[in-house]
C-alpha positions in Angstrom: 8.3 3.0 -22.1 6.1 4.0 -19.2 9.1 4.4 -16.8 10.9 6.5 -19.4 7.9 8.7 -20.0 7.6 9.3 -16.3 11.3 10.1 -16.1 11.0 12.6 -18.9 8.0 14.3 -17.3 10.0 14.7 -14.0 13.1 16.1 -15.8 11.0 18.6 -17.7 9.3 19.9 -14.6 12.2 21.9 -13.1 13.3 23.4 -16.4 16.7 24.4 -15.2 20.0 22.8 -14.2 22.2 23.1 -11.1 24.5 25.6 -12.8 21.5 27.9 -13.4 20.9 28.5 -9.7 22.0 31.9 -8.3 23.8 32.4 -5.1 22.2 30.7 -2.0 20.1 32.8 0.3 20.2 30.5 3.3 22.0 27.3 4.5 21.1 24.7 7.0 22.6 21.4 8.2 21.2 19.4 5.3 20.2 21.8 2.6 21.0 25.2 0.9 18.2 27.5 -0.2 18.4 29.3 -3.6 16.0 31.7 -5.3 14.1 29.8 -8.1 15.8 30.9 -11.4 12.6 31.2 -13.3 9.8 31.5 -10.7 10.2 34.4 -8.2 7.4 32.9 -6.0 9.4 29.7 -5.2 12.6 28.7 -3.6 14.8 25.7 -4.4 16.3 23.7 -1.6 19.3 21.6 -2.6 20.6 18.8 -0.2 24.3 18.9 0.5 24.8 15.2 -0.1 21.7 13.7 -1.8 18.5 12.9 0.0 18.6 12.4 3.7 17.0 9.2 5.1 14.0 11.2 6.3 13.6 13.4 3.2 10.6 11.6 1.7 8.9 11.4 5.2 9.1 15.1 5.6 7.8 15.8 2.1 4.9 13.3 2.5 4.1 14.9 5.9 4.0 18.5 4.5 1.9 17.4 1.6 -0.5 15.5 3.8 -0.8 18.3 6.4 -1.5 20.8 3.7 -4.1 18.5 2.0 -5.8 18.0 5.4 -6.2 21.7 5.9 -3.3 22.5 8.2 -1.5 25.9 7.7 1.5 24.3 6.0 3.2 25.3 2.7 4.1 21.9 1.3 7.4 20.9 -0.3 7.7 18.7 -3.3 10.6 16.7 -4.8 11.9 17.3 -8.3 15.1 16.7 -10.3 17.6 18.9 -12.0 20.7 17.9 -13.9 24.2 18.3 -12.4 27.4 18.0 -14.3 29.9 15.2 -13.5 33.5 16.1 -13.9 36.2 13.7 -15.0 39.7 13.7 -16.4 40.3 15.1 -19.9 42.5 12.4 -21.4 43.4 14.7 -24.3 45.1 17.2 -22.0 48.8 17.3 -21.1 49.5 14.3 -18.9 51.8 16.4 -16.7 49.0 19.0 -16.2 45.7 17.0 -16.4 42.5 19.0 -17.0 39.0 18.3 -16.0 36.0 18.2 -18.3 32.3 17.4 -18.2 31.8 13.7 -18.8 28.1 13.5 -18.2 25.3 14.6 -16.0 23.4 13.0 -13.1 19.9 13.8 -11.8 20.1 15.9 -8.6 17.1 15.6 -6.3 15.8 19.0 -5.1 13.0 20.4 -3.0 10.6 23.1 -4.4 8.5 25.3 -2.1 6.5 28.5 -2.3 8.0 31.5 -0.6 6.3 33.1 2.4 4.9 36.4 1.1 6.1 38.6 3.9 9.1 36.9 5.3 9.5 35.2 8.7 7.3 35.8 11.8 10.5 36.7 13.6 11.2 39.5 11.1 7.5 40.7 11.3 7.6 40.9 15.1 10.9 42.8 15.1 9.4 45.4 12.7 6.6 46.2 15.1 6.9 48.9 17.8 7.1 47.8 21.5 3.7 47.6 23.0 0.5 45.5 23.2 0.5 44.6 19.5 4.1 43.2 19.6 3.3 41.2 22.8 0.2 39.7 21.1 2.2 38.7 18.1 4.8 37.0 20.4 2.0 35.1 22.2 0.6 33.9 18.8 4.0 32.7 17.8 4.4 30.8 21.0 1.1 29.0 20.5 2.0 28.2 16.9 5.5 26.8 17.7 5.5 23.0 17.8 8.6 23.0 20.1 6.6 24.7 22.9 4.9 22.3 25.3 1.2 23.3 25.5 0.0 24.6 28.9 -3.5 24.7 30.2 -4.2 28.2 28.9 -3.0 27.4 25.4 -4.8 24.1 24.6 -7.5 25.9 22.5 -4.9 26.9 19.9 -3.2 23.4 19.6 -3.2 22.1 16.1 -2.6 18.8 14.5 0.6 20.3 13.1 1.9 21.0 16.6 1.5 17.3 17.4 2.8 15.7 14.2 5.4 18.3 13.2 8.7 19.3 14.7 11.5 21.8 14.0 9.1 24.7 13.8 10.7 27.8 15.2 10.6 31.5 14.5 12.8 31.2 11.4 10.6 28.6 9.9 7.2 30.2 9.7 5.6 33.5 8.9 2.5 35.6 8.5 0.6 35.6 5.2 -0.7 39.1 5.7 1.2 42.4 5.7 2.9 43.8 8.8 0.2 46.5 9.1 -2.6 43.9 9.3 -0.5 41.9 11.8 -0.1 45.0 14.0 -3.8 45.8 13.8 -4.8 42.3 15.0 -2.1 42.6 17.7 -3.5 45.9 19.0 -6.9 44.4 19.1 -5.6 41.5 21.2 -6.9 39.0 18.6 -4.5 36.1 19.2 -6.8 33.7 17.5 -7.0 35.9 14.4 -3.2 36.1 14.3 -2.9 32.4 14.5 -5.1 32.0 11.5 -2.7 34.0 9.4 0.4 32.1 10.5 1.8 29.6 8.0 4.6 27.1 8.4 6.9 27.0 5.4 9.5 24.6 6.6 8.7 21.5 8.7 10.5 18.4 9.9 8.1 15.5 10.6 7.9 13.9 14.0 6.9 10.7 12.2 10.1 8.6 12.0 11.0 4.9 11.8 11.3 4.1 15.5 13.0 1.3 17.5 10.5 -0.6 19.6 11.5 1.1 22.9 10.6 4.5 21.4 7.2 3.5 20.0 5.3 4.7 23.0 6.2 8.3 22.3 4.6 8.0 18.9 1.5 6.3 20.4 1.1 9.2 22.8 1.5 11.7 20.0 -1.0 9.9 17.9 -3.5 9.8 20.8 -3.2 13.6 21.2 -3.7 14.1 17.5 -6.9 12.1 17.6 -8.1 14.1 20.5 -7.6 17.4 18.6 -9.4 16.3 15.4 -10.0 12.6 14.6 -11.4 13.3 11.1 -8.4 15.4 10.2 -6.1 12.7 11.5 -7.8 10.1 9.3 -7.5 12.4 6.3 -3.8 13.0 7.1 -3.1 9.3 7.3 -4.9 8.7 4.0 -2.7 11.4 2.2 0.5 10.4 4.0 0.0 6.8 2.7 -0.1 7.9 -0.9 3.1 6.2 -2.2 2.4 7.3 -5.8 3.7 10.8 -5.0 7.2 9.4 -5.3 6.7 7.1 -8.3 8.0 9.5 -10.9 11.2 10.1 -8.9 11.8 6.4 -8.4 11.2 5.8 -12.1 13.5 8.6 -13.2 16.5 7.5 -11.2 16.3 4.2 -9.3 14.5 2.2 -12.0 16.8 3.3 -14.8 20.0 1.5 -16.1 23.3 3.3 -15.4 24.6 4.7 -18.7 28.1 4.2 -19.8 30.6 7.1 -20.1 34.2 7.4 -21.0 35.3 7.9 -17.4 32.9 5.4 -16.0 34.3 5.3 -12.4 33.7 8.9 -11.7 30.2 8.8 -13.2 29.3 5.6 -11.4 30.3 7.0 -8.1 28.1 10.1 -8.5 25.2 8.2 -9.9 25.3 5.4 -7.2 25.3 8.0 -4.4 22.1 9.6 -5.7 20.4 6.3 -6.2 21.4 5.1 -2.8 20.1 8.2 -1.1 16.7 8.0 -2.9 16.4 4.3 -2.1 17.2 4.9 1.6 14.7 7.8 1.8 12.0 5.7 0.2 12.6 2.7 2.4 12.5 4.9 5.5 9.3 6.4 4.3 7.6 3.0 3.8 8.8 1.9 7.2 7.6 5.0 8.9 4.2 4.7 7.1 3.8 1.1 8.3 4.6 2.0 11.9 2.3 5.0 11.8 -0.5 2.7 10.6 0.2 0.3 13.4 0.2 3.0 16.0 -3.1 4.4 14.8 -4.7 0.9 14.9 -3.7 0.7 18.6 -5.0 4.2 19.3 -8.3 3.5 17.4 -8.9 0.2 19.3 -6.5 -0.6 22.1 -8.5 -3.7 23.1 -7.8 -5.4 19.7 -5.7 -8.6 19.5 -3.2 -8.6 16.7 -2.8 -11.7 14.6 0.9 -11.8 15.5 0.1 -12.4 19.2 -2.3 -15.4 18.8 0.5 -17.9 19.2 1.5 -16.7 22.7 0.5 -18.2 26.0 -1.4 -15.9 28.3 1.2 -15.8 31.1 4.4 -15.8 29.1 3.6 -14.0 25.8 7.3 -13.7 25.0 9.1 -16.5 26.8 12.5 -15.6 25.3 12.6 -12.9 28.1 11.3 -13.9 31.5 7.8 -12.6 31.7 8.4 -9.9 29.2 5.1 -9.1 27.5 4.9 -8.6 23.8 5.6 -4.9 23.0 2.1 -4.6 21.4 0.5 -5.8 24.6 2.5 -3.4 26.7 1.5 -0.5 24.4 -2.2 -1.4 24.5 -2.0 -1.6 28.3 -0.4 1.8 28.4 -3.1 3.4 26.2 -5.9 1.9 28.2 -4.4 3.1 31.5 -3.6 6.5 30.1 -7.2 7.0 28.8 -8.6 5.9 32.2 -6.3 8.4 34.0 -7.4 11.2 31.6 -11.0 10.4 32.5 -10.3 10.4 36.2 -8.4 13.7 36.0 -11.3 15.3 34.1 -13.9 14.1 36.6 -11.8 15.3 39.6 -11.0 18.7 38.0 -7.2 18.1 37.8 -5.3 19.6 34.8 -4.7 17.1 32.0 -1.4 15.3 32.0 0.9 15.3 28.9 -0.4 12.2 27.1 2.8 11.6 25.2 4.8 11.5 28.4 2.1 9.6 30.2 2.0 6.7 27.7 5.8 6.6 27.4 6.2 6.4 31.2 3.6 3.6 31.6 5.2 1.8 28.7 8.6 2.0 30.4 7.3 1.0 33.8 5.4 -2.0 32.5 8.5 -3.1 30.6 10.7 -2.7 33.7 8.2 -4.6 35.8 8.1 -7.6 33.4 11.6 -7.6 31.9 14.1 -7.0 34.7 13.9 -10.1 36.8 16.9 -9.2 38.9 15.5 -5.8 40.0 12.2 -7.3 40.9 13.7 -10.2 42.9 16.0 -7.8 44.7 13.1 -5.5 45.6 14.4 -2.6 43.6 11.7 0.0 42.9 11.7 0.6 39.1 9.5 3.7 39.5 11.8 5.8 41.8 12.7 8.3 39.1 9.2 8.3 37.6 6.7 10.4 39.7 3.0 9.6 39.5 3.6 6.3 37.8 3.0 4.2 40.8 -0.6 5.3 41.2 -1.2 4.7 37.5 0.1 1.2 37.6 -1.5 0.1 40.9 -0.4 -3.1 42.5 2.3 -4.9 40.7 1.2 -8.3 42.1 0.1 -9.5 38.7 3.5 -8.6 37.1 5.3 -10.4 39.9 3.2 -13.5 39.4 4.1 -13.5 35.7 7.8 -13.2 36.6 7.6 -15.9 39.2 5.7 -18.3 36.9 8.3 -17.7 34.1 11.2 -18.2 36.4 9.8 -21.5 37.8 9.1 -22.7 34.3 12.7 -21.8 33.2 14.1 -23.6 36.3 12.0 -26.7 35.6 13.1 -26.7 31.9 16.8 -26.6 33.1 16.2 -29.5 35.5 14.4 -31.5 32.8 17.3 -30.9 30.4 19.9 -32.1 33.0 
């Protein structure tokens, strides 16, 4: 009965059905936005075709960022009931009619409204002049899609690193336009930033293929540089799987009920279940990969248990001299940190850590993986400026390749 109790609690939360929603006020690629039928302070976001693969990742990210103190209005998942239509067998066979044969739970997102609309609308309402320019500067500092430059590092937030899809239509001020204009006229960009709030956010945390992992490593390094304690708190909250227990109990862990027109109902119900299961699996995978990335960032010199069975020269003998991805990532982190320290000592502007780690990762993989290029003398760094000085002499990598090639040749001779 515990699962049923949880399901009933979830279903009672929303207090309305799909047919109770008024006309939509906005529409995106994956969701439509409706005014909440009973709570004027909230909006309801209904996905077009069930939960997207990354839906739970985004919800968990927004909840974790809000809980860690970032200026984010979190979303939460809930359920409403949606009618399933089927054939009315009592109607004229030559003119068949449709009727409601049952209901299925429809996942929805609930979120508080921004009190004064979008930042873009606020800026547009201000007269041209110093105040409007200051508001624009604050918006540029807040926007996660903007690459930070030297004069904007002081405003960088954890949200700018771990969040994406923040643009002028997705955040707003939590103070009236008059107060915004006053701070703008005073040139108080920092004060304006304190009153900006993101109300829609897509997470940059995603289940990645191994070749893309270095981008996440670099992003995690930057987040730790900004605020290590806040990053720890974020990871703790992001890892709370219990936030999705009631949804899973209400839909995935329930038997499919039988209806008169079972095929139509089964199709609708299975689509919702499949979407929720895929979203949960993607969340768990992203969580595990984020934990792994953070463990590398916290201590790049560690040796993972999975690497203990590898020989020192050919850690992954299935590809000639190709080091284990974990080893390559650790090497990239260590070299990136060393380069950051050298840049600081010599007064050079800091390099983009995310790009730096990703470039070193690619270069190390190229040096160890592509035997033909190395033997032909092709320079794998021709299109990657500044990477040669970071990697130094590739003699060690060439020795690994030569050793692996000789070993493979000898194995082939022995086999013959």
